[in-house]
C-alpha positions as CSV (number, residue, x, y, z in Angstrom):
1,X,0.0,0.0,0.0
2,X,1.4,3.4,-1.0
3,X,1.6,5.9,1.8
4,X,1.4,9.2,0.0
5,X,-0.1,10.8,3.0
6,X,3.1,10.4,5.0
7,X,3.7,13.2,7.5
8,X,7.4,13.5,6.6
9,X,8.4,14.3,3.0
10,X,11.7,12.5,3.4
11,X,10.1,9.1,3.9
12,X,10.5,6.3,1.5
13,X,7.4,4.5,0.3
14,X,7.2,1.0,-1.2
15,X,4.4,0.5,-3.6
16,X,3.6,-2.8,-5.3
17,X,4.7,-2.9,-8.9
18,X,8.3,-1.9,-8.5
19,X,10.7,0.5,-7.0
20,X,9.3,3.8,-5.9
21,X,11.8,6.6,-6.6
22,X,11.7,10.2,-5.3
23,X,14.3,12.7,-4.6
24,X,15.4,14.6,-1.6
25,X,17.5,17.7,-2.1
26,X,20.4,18.3,0.2
27,X,18.6,21.5,1.2
28,X,15.7,19.6,2.8
29,X,13.1,19.9,0.1
30,X,11.6,17.1,-2.0
31,X,12.0,18.0,-5.7
32,X,11.7,16.1,-9.0
33,X,15.0,14.7,-10.1
34,X,14.9,16.6,-13.3
35,X,14.7,20.0,-11.6
36,X,17.1,19.6,-8.7
37,X,20.8,19.9,-8.4
38,X,22.9,17.8,-6.0
39,X,20.1,15.3,-5.5
40,X,20.1,12.0,-3.7
41,X,17.5,9.6,-5.0
42,X,15.9,7.1,-2.5
43,X,14.4,3.8,-3.5
44,X,12.8,0.7,-2.0
45,X,11.7,-2.6,-3.5
46,X,11.5,-6.3,-2.7
47,X,14.8,-8.0,-3.6
48,X,13.1,-10.0,-6.4
49,X,12.1,-6.8,-8.2
50,X,15.6,-5.4,-8.4
51,X,17.5,-5.4,-11.6
52,X,20.8,-7.5,-11.5
53,X,22.8,-4.2,-11.6
54,X,20.8,-2.6,-8.7
55,X,21.3,-5.7,-6.6
56,X,25.0,-5.9,-7.5
57,X,25.5,-2.3,-6.5
58,X,23.8,-2.7,-3.2
59,X,25.7,-5.9,-2.3
60,X,29.0,-4.3,-3.5
61,X,28.5,-1.4,-1.1
62,X,27.8,-3.8,1.8
63,X,30.9,-5.8,1.0
64,X,33.0,-2.6,0.7
65,X,31.8,-1.5,4.2
66,X,31.4,-4.7,6.2
67,X,34.0,-7.0,4.7
68,X,36.7,-4.7,3.3
69,X,36.6,-1.5,5.5
70,X,35.7,-3.3,8.8
71,X,37.9,-6.2,7.9
72,X,35.2,-8.8,8.8
73,X,35.5,-12.0,6.7
74,X,32.0,-13.4,7.0
75,X,29.3,-14.7,4.6
76,X,27.7,-11.4,3.5
77,X,25.3,-13.3,1.3
78,X,23.4,-15.0,4.2
79,X,20.3,-16.1,2.2
80,X,18.0,-13.6,3.9
81,X,18.0,-11.1,1.0
82,X,16.1,-13.6,-1.2
83,X,13.3,-14.2,1.3
84,X,10.0,-13.2,-0.3
85,X,9.3,-10.4,2.2
86,X,12.8,-8.9,2.1
87,X,12.7,-5.2,1.2
88,X,15.9,-3.4,0.1
89,X,16.2,0.4,0.7
90,X,19.0,2.3,-1.1
91,X,20.1,5.8,-2.0
92,X,22.0,6.9,-5.0
93,X,24.0,9.9,-6.0
94,X,24.5,10.3,-9.8
95,X,23.4,6.6,-10.2
96,X,25.9,5.2,-7.6
97,X,24.6,3.5,-4.5
98,X,25.8,5.4,-1.5
99,X,23.7,4.0,1.3
100,X,21.5,0.9,1.9
101,X,19.7,-1.1,4.4
102,X,17.3,-4.0,4.4
103,X,14.1,-4.9,6.2
104,X,13.3,-8.5,6.9
105,X,10.3,-10.3,8.5
106,X,11.0,-12.2,11.7
107,X,7.7,-13.8,12.7
108,X,5.4,-10.9,13.8
109,X,8.4,-8.5,14.0
110,X,10.5,-6.7,11.4
111,X,14.3,-6.7,11.4
112,X,16.4,-3.9,10.0
113,X,20.0,-4.8,9.1
114,X,22.9,-4.3,6.8
115,X,22.8,-0.5,7.3
116,X,25.8,0.8,5.3
117,X,26.9,4.1,3.9
118,X,29.8,4.7,1.6
119,X,32.7,6.6,3.2
120,X,32.3,9.6,0.8
121,X,28.5,9.9,1.7
122,X,28.8,9.8,5.5
123,X,27.6,12.7,7.6
124,X,25.0,13.9,5.1
125,X,22.0,12.3,6.8
126,X,21.4,9.8,3.9
127,X,21.3,6.7,6.2
128,X,18.9,8.6,8.6
129,X,16.6,9.3,5.7
130,X,16.7,5.6,4.7
131,X,16.0,4.6,8.4
132,X,13.0,7.0,8.6
133,X,11.6,5.5,5.4
134,X,12.0,1.9,6.5
135,X,10.5,2.7,9.9
136,X,7.5,4.4,8.3
137,X,7.0,1.2,6.2
138,X,7.1,-0.8,9.5
139,X,4.5,1.4,11.2
140,X,2.6,-0.4,13.9
141,X,5.1,-3.2,14.2
142,X,7.9,-4.1,16.5
143,X,11.3,-3.6,14.8
144,X,14.5,-5.2,16.0
145,X,18.1,-4.8,15.0
146,X,21.6,-5.6,16.2
147,X,23.5,-2.4,16.3
148,X,27.3,-2.1,16.3
149,X,27.6,-0.9,19.9
150,X,29.4,2.3,19.0
151,X,26.4,3.2,16.9
152,X,23.7,2.4,19.5
153,X,23.2,6.1,20.3
154,X,22.5,6.7,16.6
155,X,19.7,4.1,16.5
156,X,18.3,5.4,19.8
157,X,17.4,8.7,18.0
158,X,14.9,6.6,16.0
159,X,13.3,5.2,19.1
160,X,15.4,2.0,19.5
161,X,16.3,0.8,23.0
162,X,18.8,-1.9,24.1
163,X,17.1,-5.3,24.4
164,X,19.6,-7.8,25.7
165,X,23.2,-8.3,26.5
166,X,26.0,-7.0,24.3
167,X,27.6,-9.7,22.1
168,X,30.6,-9.9,19.8
169,X,30.1,-10.8,16.2
170,X,33.1,-10.9,13.8
171,X,35.2,-9.1,16.4
172,X,32.8,-6.2,16.7
173,X,30.6,-5.6,19.8
174,X,26.9,-5.4,19.0
175,X,23.9,-4.4,21.1
176,X,20.5,-6.0,20.4
177,X,17.9,-3.2,20.1
178,X,14.1,-3.0,19.8
179,X,11.6,-0.3,18.8
180,X,8.1,-1.0,20.0
181,X,5.2,0.8,18.3
Protein backbone atom coordinates (compact mmCIF):
# COMPACT_ATOMS: atom_id res chain seq x y z
CA UNK A 1 0.00 0.00 0.00
CA UNK A 2 1.44 3.38 -0.97
CA UNK A 3 1.61 5.88 1.84
CA UNK A 4 1.40 9.16 -0.04
CA UNK A 5 -0.11 10.83 3.02
CA UNK A 6 3.10 10.38 5.02
CA UNK A 7 3.69 13.23 7.49
CA UNK A 8 7.37 13.55 6.57
CA UNK A 9 8.42 14.32 2.99
CA UNK A 10 11.72 12.47 3.44
CA UNK A 11 10.06 9.09 3.94
CA UNK A 12 10.49 6.26 1.49
CA UNK A 13 7.44 4.48 0.27
CA UNK A 14 7.16 1.01 -1.16
CA UNK A 15 4.37 0.54 -3.65
CA UNK A 16 3.56 -2.78 -5.30
CA UNK A 17 4.68 -2.89 -8.89
CA UNK A 18 8.29 -1.89 -8.53
CA UNK A 19 10.73 0.55 -6.99
CA UNK A 20 9.28 3.84 -5.88
CA UNK A 21 11.76 6.62 -6.59
CA UNK A 22 11.67 10.15 -5.28
CA UNK A 23 14.33 12.72 -4.64
CA UNK A 24 15.41 14.58 -1.56
CA UNK A 25 17.54 17.65 -2.09
CA UNK A 26 20.44 18.30 0.23
CA UNK A 27 18.60 21.48 1.18
CA UNK A 28 15.73 19.56 2.78
CA UNK A 29 13.08 19.89 0.05
CA UNK A 30 11.56 17.13 -2.02
CA UNK A 31 11.99 17.95 -5.68
CA UNK A 32 11.68 16.14 -9.00
CA UNK A 33 15.03 14.71 -10.06
CA UNK A 34 14.93 16.64 -13.33
CA UNK A 35 14.72 19.99 -11.56
CA UNK A 36 17.11 19.56 -8.67
CA UNK A 37 20.84 19.86 -8.44
CA UNK A 38 22.93 17.77 -6.04
CA UNK A 39 20.14 15.28 -5.52
CA UNK A 40 20.10 11.99 -3.70
CA UNK A 41 17.49 9.55 -4.99
CA UNK A 42 15.90 7.13 -2.52
CA UNK A 43 14.36 3.81 -3.52
CA UNK A 44 12.84 0.72 -1.97
CA UNK A 45 11.75 -2.59 -3.48
CA UNK A 46 11.55 -6.30 -2.74
CA UNK A 47 14.82 -7.97 -3.65
CA UNK A 48 13.09 -10.03 -6.36
CA UNK A 49 12.10 -6.84 -8.19
CA UNK A 50 15.60 -5.38 -8.38
CA UNK A 51 17.53 -5.44 -11.61
CA UNK A 52 20.76 -7.45 -11.48
CA UNK A 53 22.76 -4.21 -11.63
CA UNK A 54 20.80 -2.63 -8.75
CA UNK A 55 21.28 -5.71 -6.59
CA UNK A 56 24.97 -5.90 -7.50
CA UNK A 57 25.52 -2.25 -6.51
CA UNK A 58 23.76 -2.74 -3.16
CA UNK A 59 25.72 -5.89 -2.35
CA UNK A 60 28.97 -4.28 -3.50
CA UNK A 61 28.49 -1.39 -1.06
CA UNK A 62 27.76 -3.81 1.77
CA UNK A 63 30.90 -5.81 1.01
CA UNK A 64 32.97 -2.62 0.73
CA UNK A 65 31.80 -1.46 4.17
CA UNK A 66 31.45 -4.65 6.20
CA UNK A 67 34.02 -6.99 4.68
CA UNK A 68 36.72 -4.65 3.35
CA UNK A 69 36.55 -1.50 5.50
CA UNK A 70 35.66 -3.25 8.77
CA UNK A 71 37.89 -6.23 7.93
CA UNK A 72 35.24 -8.84 8.77
CA UNK A 73 35.54 -11.99 6.72
CA UNK A 74 32.02 -13.36 6.96
CA UNK A 75 29.33 -14.66 4.59
CA UNK A 76 27.73 -11.37 3.52
CA UNK A 77 25.33 -13.33 1.33
CA UNK A 78 23.40 -14.97 4.17
CA UNK A 79 20.33 -16.06 2.20
CA UNK A 80 17.99 -13.56 3.87
CA UNK A 81 18.01 -11.09 0.97
CA UNK A 82 16.10 -13.58 -1.18
CA UNK A 83 13.30 -14.19 1.31
CA UNK A 84 9.97 -13.21 -0.31
CA UNK A 85 9.31 -10.43 2.24
CA UNK A 86 12.83 -8.91 2.13
CA UNK A 87 12.75 -5.24 1.15
CA UNK A 88 15.88 -3.37 0.07
CA UNK A 89 16.23 0.37 0.66
CA UNK A 90 18.97 2.31 -1.06
CA UNK A 91 20.06 5.81 -1.97
CA UNK A 92 21.99 6.87 -5.04
CA UNK A 93 23.98 9.92 -6.03
CA UNK A 94 24.46 10.25 -9.76
CA UNK A 95 23.39 6.63 -10.18
CA UNK A 96 25.90 5.25 -7.64
CA UNK A 97 24.58 3.46 -4.53
CA UNK A 98 25.82 5.44 -1.52
CA UNK A 99 23.72 3.95 1.30
CA UNK A 100 21.55 0.90 1.89
CA UNK A 101 19.65 -1.14 4.44
CA UNK A 102 17.25 -4.04 4.36
CA UNK A 103 14.06 -4.91 6.20
CA UNK A 104 13.26 -8.54 6.93
CA UNK A 105 10.26 -10.27 8.48
CA UNK A 106 11.02 -12.21 11.68
CA UNK A 107 7.72 -13.76 12.73
CA UNK A 108 5.44 -10.91 13.78
CA UNK A 109 8.36 -8.46 13.98
CA UNK A 110 10.47 -6.68 11.40
CA UNK A 111 14.27 -6.65 11.43
CA UNK A 112 16.42 -3.88 10.01
CA UNK A 113 19.95 -4.79 9.07
CA UNK A 114 22.88 -4.30 6.75
CA UNK A 115 22.78 -0.53 7.26
CA UNK A 116 25.76 0.77 5.28
CA UNK A 117 26.89 4.11 3.90
CA UNK A 118 29.81 4.74 1.55
CA UNK A 119 32.67 6.63 3.20
CA UNK A 120 32.27 9.61 0.85
CA UNK A 121 28.55 9.95 1.68
CA UNK A 122 28.75 9.81 5.47
CA UNK A 123 27.63 12.72 7.59
CA UNK A 124 24.98 13.90 5.12
CA UNK A 125 21.95 12.27 6.76
CA UNK A 126 21.37 9.80 3.95
CA UNK A 127 21.29 6.72 6.20
CA UNK A 128 18.95 8.59 8.56
CA UNK A 129 16.57 9.25 5.66
CA UNK A 130 16.67 5.57 4.74
CA UNK A 131 16.00 4.60 8.36
CA UNK A 132 13.02 6.95 8.62
CA UNK A 133 11.61 5.53 5.40
CA UNK A 134 12.04 1.94 6.53
CA UNK A 135 10.46 2.67 9.91
CA UNK A 136 7.50 4.37 8.25
CA UNK A 137 6.96 1.20 6.22
CA UNK A 138 7.08 -0.80 9.47
CA UNK A 139 4.55 1.44 11.20
CA UNK A 140 2.62 -0.37 13.91
CA UNK A 141 5.08 -3.25 14.16
CA UNK A 142 7.89 -4.09 16.53
CA UNK A 143 11.25 -3.57 14.85
CA UNK A 144 14.49 -5.19 15.97
CA UNK A 145 18.12 -4.75 14.98
CA UNK A 146 21.60 -5.63 16.16
CA UNK A 147 23.52 -2.35 16.30
CA UNK A 148 27.26 -2.14 16.30
CA UNK A 149 27.58 -0.95 19.91
CA UNK A 150 29.41 2.26 19.04
CA UNK A 151 26.36 3.22 16.92
CA UNK A 152 23.67 2.36 19.51
CA UNK A 153 23.19 6.08 20.26
CA UNK A 154 22.51 6.71 16.56
CA UNK A 155 19.75 4.09 16.51
CA UNK A 156 18.35 5.42 19.79
CA UNK A 157 17.40 8.65 18.04
CA UNK A 158 14.90 6.60 16.00
CA UNK A 159 13.28 5.18 19.13
CA UNK A 160 15.35 2.01 19.54
CA UNK A 161 16.33 0.84 23.04
CA UNK A 162 18.76 -1.88 24.13
CA UNK A 163 17.09 -5.29 24.37
CA UNK A 164 19.59 -7.77 25.74
CA UNK A 165 23.22 -8.26 26.50
CA UNK A 166 25.96 -6.97 24.26
CA UNK A 167 27.59 -9.67 22.13
CA UNK A 168 30.59 -9.86 19.83
CA UNK A 169 30.11 -10.77 16.18
CA UNK A 170 33.07 -10.88 13.80
CA UNK A 171 35.19 -9.10 16.41
CA UNK A 172 32.77 -6.15 16.72
CA UNK A 173 30.62 -5.56 19.83
CA UNK A 174 26.89 -5.44 19.01
CA UNK A 175 23.87 -4.41 21.06
CA UNK A 176 20.46 -5.98 20.37
CA UNK A 177 17.87 -3.20 20.12
CA UNK A 178 14.11 -2.97 19.82
CA UNK A 179 11.56 -0.33 18.80
CA UNK A 180 8.06 -1.03 20.02
CA UNK A 181 5.19 0.79 18.26
